[in-house]
C-alpha positions in Angstrom: 6.2 -2.9 -18.6 4.5 -2.2 -15.3 2.4 0.8 -14.5 0.8 1.3 -11.0 -1.9 3.9 -10.3 -3.0 4.6 -6.7 -6.4 6.1 -5.8 -8.7 6.5 -2.8 -6.7 9.1 -0.8 -8.3 12.2 0.6 -9.2 14.0 3.8 -10.4 12.2 6.8 -10.8 13.0 10.5 -8.7 11.2 13.1 -10.2 7.9 13.8 -11.7 7.6 10.4 -11.1 5.2 7.6 -10.0 5.1 4.0 -9.6 2.4 1.4 -6.7 2.8 -1.0 -6.6 1.1 -4.4 -3.7 0.3 -6.7 -4.4 -0.6 -10.3 -1.6 -2.5 -12.0 -1.0 -3.0 -15.7 0.9 -5.9 -17.1 0.1 -9.6 -17.3 2.6 -10.6 -14.7 0.9 -8.8 -11.8 0.0 -12.0 -10.1 3.6 -13.3 -10.1 4.9 -10.8 -7.6 4.5 -9.6 -4.1 3.0 -6.1 -3.6 3.4 -3.5 -0.9 2.2 -0.2 0.4 4.6 2.5 1.5 4.1 6.1 2.7 6.1 9.3 2.8 5.3 12.2 5.0 6.7 15.7 4.3 10.3 15.9 5.2 10.6 12.3 6.1 11.9 9.1 4.4 9.6 6.7 2.7 8.5 4.0 5.1 7.1 0.5 4.7 3.4 0.0 5.6 2.3 -3.5 4.5 3.1 -6.2 2.0 1.3 -9.2 0.5 2.5 -12.3 -1.4 1.6 -13.0 -4.9 -1.3 -15.3 -4.0 -2.4 -13.3 -1.0 -1.5 -16.1 1.4 1.1 -14.1 3.4 0.9 -10.6 4.7 3.2 -8.4 6.8 2.6 -5.1 8.4 4.6 -2.4 10.0 4.2 -2.5 13.8 2.4 0.8 13.9 -0.4 -0.4 11.6 -1.1 -3.9 13.0 -4.7 -4.4 13.9 -5.8 -1.3 12.0 -4.7 -1.7 8.4 -5.4 -4.6 6.0 -3.7 -5.3 2.7 -5.5 -7.4 0.1 -5.3 -8.2 -3.6 -7.5 -9.3 -6.4 -5.3 -10.9 -9.1 -8.2 -11.3 -11.5 -8.6 -7.5 -11.5 -4.9 -6.6 -11.2 -5.7 -4.7 -8.0 -4.2 -4.4 -4.6 -5.9 -2.6 -1.7 -5.1 -1.1 1.7 -8.0 -0.7 4.1 -7.0 1.8 6.8 -9.0 2.2 10.0 -8.6 4.3 13.0 -6.3 6.7 11.2 -4.0 9.0 13.1 -2.9 12.5 12.2 0.8 11.4 12.1 -0.2 9.0 9.3 -0.7 12.0 6.9 1.5 11.1 3.9 1.6 10.3 0.3 0.9 6.6 0.0 2.5 4.5 -2.7 2.1 1.0 -3.9 5.0 -0.9 -5.2 5.6 -4.2 -7.0 8.5 -6.4 -5.9 10.5 -8.7 -8.2 9.8 -11.8 -6.0 6.7 -13.7 -5.3 7.1 -13.9 -1.5 7.0 -11.2 1.1 10.5 -10.1 2.0 11.4 -7.6 4.6 12.8 -5.2 3.8 10.7 -5.2 0.6 12.4 -3.9 -2.5 9.8 -2.7 -5.0 11.0 -2.6 -8.6 8.1 -0.5 -9.7 6.2 2.4 -8.0 3.0 4.3 -8.6 2.8 8.0 -8.4 1.1 8.0 -5.0 -2.1 9.2 -3.5 -2.4 11.9 -0.7 -3.9 10.9 2.6 -4.5 13.7 5.1 -5.7 12.9 8.6 -7.0 15.9 10.5 -7.0 16.3 14.3 
């Protein structure tokens, strides 16, 4: 069974940076694409970024292109999201998810989710 645990969230001023981490259990981690999503208060969960099982392909929401970078380290069962130039409207709980396919598919359909980590961007 798969367990995902996010970390790295916190308070940051507008324009600042954070690096989120997602630690995955299970020996099949490297088989599947991974993604990051976020959910702001009162809003639906939205896609942020995705990465294929070998890290060869990535895909980003239009709003994050050029500022966010998704990466993974299969040897450590970790996936990361580097977030630069953060904006107040990006305050949300950020979740990592594991898909059931190896490639990046849009819309991504994670089979497993972590509990999320809070990111708060102040003005």
